[in-house]
Structures are given as structure tokens and as C-alpha cells.
C-alpha positions in Angstrom: -34.1 -20.4 -16.0 -31.5 -22.3 -17.9 -29.1 -19.4 -17.6 -29.6 -19.3 -13.8 -28.8 -23.0 -13.6 -25.7 -22.4 -15.7 -24.4 -20.1 -12.9 -25.6 -22.4 -10.2 -28.0 -19.7 -8.9 -30.6 -20.4 -6.2 -32.3 -17.2 -4.9 -33.1 -16.9 -1.3 -36.9 -16.3 -1.0 -37.3 -16.6 2.8 -37.4 -13.0 4.2 -36.9 -14.4 7.7 -33.6 -15.9 6.7 -32.5 -12.6 5.0 -33.4 -10.8 8.2 -31.3 -13.2 10.2 -28.3 -12.9 7.8 -28.4 -9.1 8.2 -28.7 -9.4 12.0 -25.8 -11.8 12.3 -23.6 -9.5 10.1 -24.1 -6.7 12.7 -23.6 -3.8 10.3 -22.6 -0.4 11.5 -22.9 2.9 9.5 -19.1 2.8 9.2 -18.9 -0.6 7.5 -18.2 -1.5 3.9 -20.2 -4.5 3.0 -19.2 -6.8 0.1 -22.0 -8.9 -1.5 -21.4 -11.8 -3.8 -24.4 -12.2 -6.1 -26.6 -9.1 -6.3 -29.5 -11.0 -7.9 -32.5 -8.8 -8.2 -31.2 -6.5 -5.4 -33.6 -7.3 -2.6 -30.8 -8.1 0.0 -28.6 -5.2 -1.4 -31.4 -2.8 -0.8 -31.6 -3.7 2.9 -27.8 -3.5 3.2 -27.7 -0.1 1.7 -29.9 1.3 4.5 -27.5 0.2 7.1 -23.9 0.3 5.7 -21.6 3.1 4.8 -21.1 1.5 1.5 -22.1 -1.7 -0.4 -20.0 -3.3 -3.1 -22.0 -5.9 -4.9 -21.0 -8.2 -7.7 -23.3 -9.9 -10.2 -22.1 -12.2 -13.0 -25.4 -12.5 -14.8 -25.9 -9.4 -17.1 -29.7 -9.5 -17.1 -29.8 -9.5 -13.3 -27.1 -6.8 -13.2 -29.3 -4.5 -15.3 -32.4 -5.2 -13.3 -30.5 -4.6 -10.0 -29.1 -1.3 -11.4 -32.6 0.0 -12.1 -33.9 -1.1 -8.7 -30.9 0.4 -6.7 -30.3 3.6 -8.7 -31.6 5.8 -5.8 -28.8 4.5 -3.5 -25.6 6.6 -3.7 -23.7 4.2 -1.4 -24.1 1.2 -3.6 -21.5 0.1 -6.2 -22.8 -2.7 -8.5 -20.2 -4.5 -10.6 -20.8 -6.9 -13.5 -18.2 -9.6 -13.2 -16.6 -12.3 -11.1 -16.4 -11.3 -7.4 -13.5 -13.7 -6.9 -11.3 -11.6 -9.1 -11.9 -8.6 -6.9 -9.2 -7.0 -4.7 -11.5 -4.4 -3.2 -11.3 -3.8 0.5 -14.3 -4.5 2.8 -15.3 -5.0 6.4 -18.2 -7.5 6.1 -19.3 -10.1 3.5 -22.7 -11.6 2.8 -23.8 -14.0 0.1 -26.1 -16.8 -1.0 -23.3 -18.4 -2.9 -23.5 -20.4 -6.1 -22.6 -23.8 -4.7 -20.4 -24.6 -7.6 -18.0 -21.8 -6.4 -17.8 -22.7 -2.8 -14.1 -23.8 -2.9 -13.2 -20.7 -4.9 -14.9 -18.6 -2.2 -13.0 -20.1 0.7 -9.5 -19.8 -0.9 -10.3 -16.3 -2.0 -11.7 -15.2 1.4 -8.6 -16.7 3.2 -6.5 -14.1 1.5 -8.7 -11.2 2.5 -8.9 -9.0 5.6 -12.4 -8.7 7.0 -14.3 -8.8 10.3 -17.0 -11.4 9.5 -18.9 -13.1 6.8 -22.4 -14.7 6.7 -23.1 -17.1 3.9 -25.2 -20.0 2.8 -23.3 -23.1 1.8 -24.2 -26.7 0.9 -24.2 -29.1 3.8 -21.7 -31.5 2.2 -19.2 -28.7 1.6 -19.5 -27.5 5.2 -18.9 -31.0 6.4 -15.6 -30.9 4.4 -14.7 -27.6 5.9 -15.1 -28.9 9.4 -13.7 -32.4 8.8 -10.8 -33.6 11.0 -7.6 -35.5 10.1 -8.4 -39.1 9.4 -12.0 -38.3 8.2 -12.6 -39.4 4.6 -14.0 -35.9 3.9 -10.7 -34.2 5.1 -9.2 -32.2 2.2 -6.9 -29.3 1.5 -9.9 -27.0 1.8 -10.4 -28.4 5.3 -6.9 -27.3 6.3 -7.2 -23.9 4.7 -10.6 -23.2 6.3 -9.6 -24.3 9.8 -6.3 -22.4 9.8 -7.9 -19.2 8.5 -11.3 -19.2 10.0 -13.6 -19.8 12.9 -16.7 -21.4 11.3 -20.0 -21.5 13.1 -23.0 -23.3 11.7 -26.0 -21.3 12.6 -28.8 -23.5 11.2 -29.9 -25.8 8.4 -32.0 -24.1 5.7 -34.9 -25.9 4.1 -34.7 -26.4 0.4 -38.0 -24.5 -0.1 -36.4 -21.3 1.1 -34.7 -21.0 -2.3 -35.9 -20.6 -5.8 -35.4 -22.9 -7.6 -35.0 -25.3 -4.7 -31.5 -26.9 -4.7 -31.3 -30.7 -4.6 -29.0 -30.6 -1.6 -29.3 -29.3 2.0 -27.9 -25.9 2.9 -26.5 -24.3 6.1 -26.4 -20.7 7.2 -22.8 -20.2 8.3 -20.9 -17.5 10.1 -17.2 -17.1 9.2 -14.8 -15.1 11.3 -11.0 -14.8 10.5 -8.3 -16.3 12.7 -5.4 -15.0 10.7 -4.4 -14.4 7.1 -3.2 -17.6 5.5 -0.3 -17.2 3.1 0.5 -20.8 2.4 -2.8 -21.8 0.6 -1.1 -22.9 -2.6 1.4 -25.0 -0.7 -1.3 -26.8 1.2 -3.3 -27.5 -1.9 -0.2 -28.7 -3.7 0.8 -31.1 -0.9 -2.7 -32.6 -0.7 -2.5 -33.4 -4.4 0.1 -36.1 -3.4 -2.4 -38.3 -1.5 -1.2 -41.8 -1.8 2.2 -40.7 -3.1 5.5 -40.2 -1.2 5.7 -36.7 0.4 9.3 -36.7 -0.8 8.1 -36.5 -4.4 6.1 -33.4 -3.5 9.1 -31.8 -1.7 11.4 -32.4 -4.7 8.9 -30.6 -6.9 8.7 -27.8 -4.4 12.5 -27.6 -4.5 12.3 -27.1 -8.3 9.7 -24.4 -7.9 6.9 -26.5 -9.5 3.3 -26.6 -8.5 3.2 -23.3 -6.6 1.9 -20.9 -9.1 -0.3 -18.0 -7.8 -3.9 -18.9 -8.5 -5.1 -15.4 -9.2 
């Protein structure tokens, strides 16, 4: 259990929510589905019966080994031990019960990818930031990135008891659809780091090529 908490893992136990996630993803037999967090492979197993191919990442070695055994009969499933946000593999659809500690990493990574739609669970406070408007105290660089890159639809709030272990915070089921590929993510994040400072200072640094390193 301590290891799961280290990775910020909360497993979705509500089968009705899993069914709804798959329904919203609207998988065809020509789609490649990308899953972040294989877990024990229950959701992966369902995806494999519908998709052309499933690419699934798990960062926990014990869970990876367990999922490999469970999913060994599926020839269309590729299970990878590692960090999904370092992946450059192509996919059509994405699904995940994300570790909440990686939410910002997920949005900036997804904004650089081509895909049709994603269905994910995210913490309520983070979704509030994604949807915040200019002037709102929750408005951040991640708000700009998300709103430029995506159409974000909150489907419903998910009760804490739907997860194991239950998180301390509320969660939303969220549908994410791309608007366009955002190429200026690093620039936006850099400019937002100058809150309370003169924008001219930021522009001078940009002119010198500072602060714009690729985050890969």
C-alpha cells in the first residue's frame, strides 16, 4: 500500500464508471487506445476486446508483472513498464485514472500529441484550474494551455468510494477533445512565471534565449 501511495495511485473500483468511460471513448476496431496506468489490467482487458490495439503503461513493477500475466492471451495489447509521459507512440484515443500528482504533466504532454479524444479522471481542484478564466485566482499557465489546446467537458463528479484507496479530494470524470496542436507551451509557462514582475523582464530573457528549454 505504501508503494501505491508513493505513486499517487487510486484504483477505480466502480464497474459502472469503467463502463461509462469506455462508452464515452467510443472505440472502433480501427482505433489504437493509449492507457496510462495499467494497474491490474481490468480496464485494459475490456479495451482489448474493442480496439485494434492497446498500448498501456504501468510505472509500478509489481502491477506490471501482474497485468502481464492477466493479459497474456491478448495479442493486441502492448504493456510497457515505465513513465507514459516519456512516450512518443502514436494513438487515437486515451483513457486513464490518472495519478493526481501527475495531472499537470499529463496536460502539457497531451497538448503536444495528436489524438481524437481522451477520457480521464482528474481531481476537482485541478479541473477548476483548467477551466478558470482570466482574473480568477485559480488562473494559471496550465489554464491557458488547456483552453487553447482542448475542449474540456466535465461529465460528472465521482464519489470518493469509487476508488481504492479513497482519495482525500473530489474527482471528476472529464472528456478532453483537441482543438489544435499547441506549440508554444514552454513560452506560456515561462511568461506565467513572471507574475508580479514586469513583462519586459521576461521578454529580455526570451531575447537572450533563456527559459525556453524543451521539457522533454
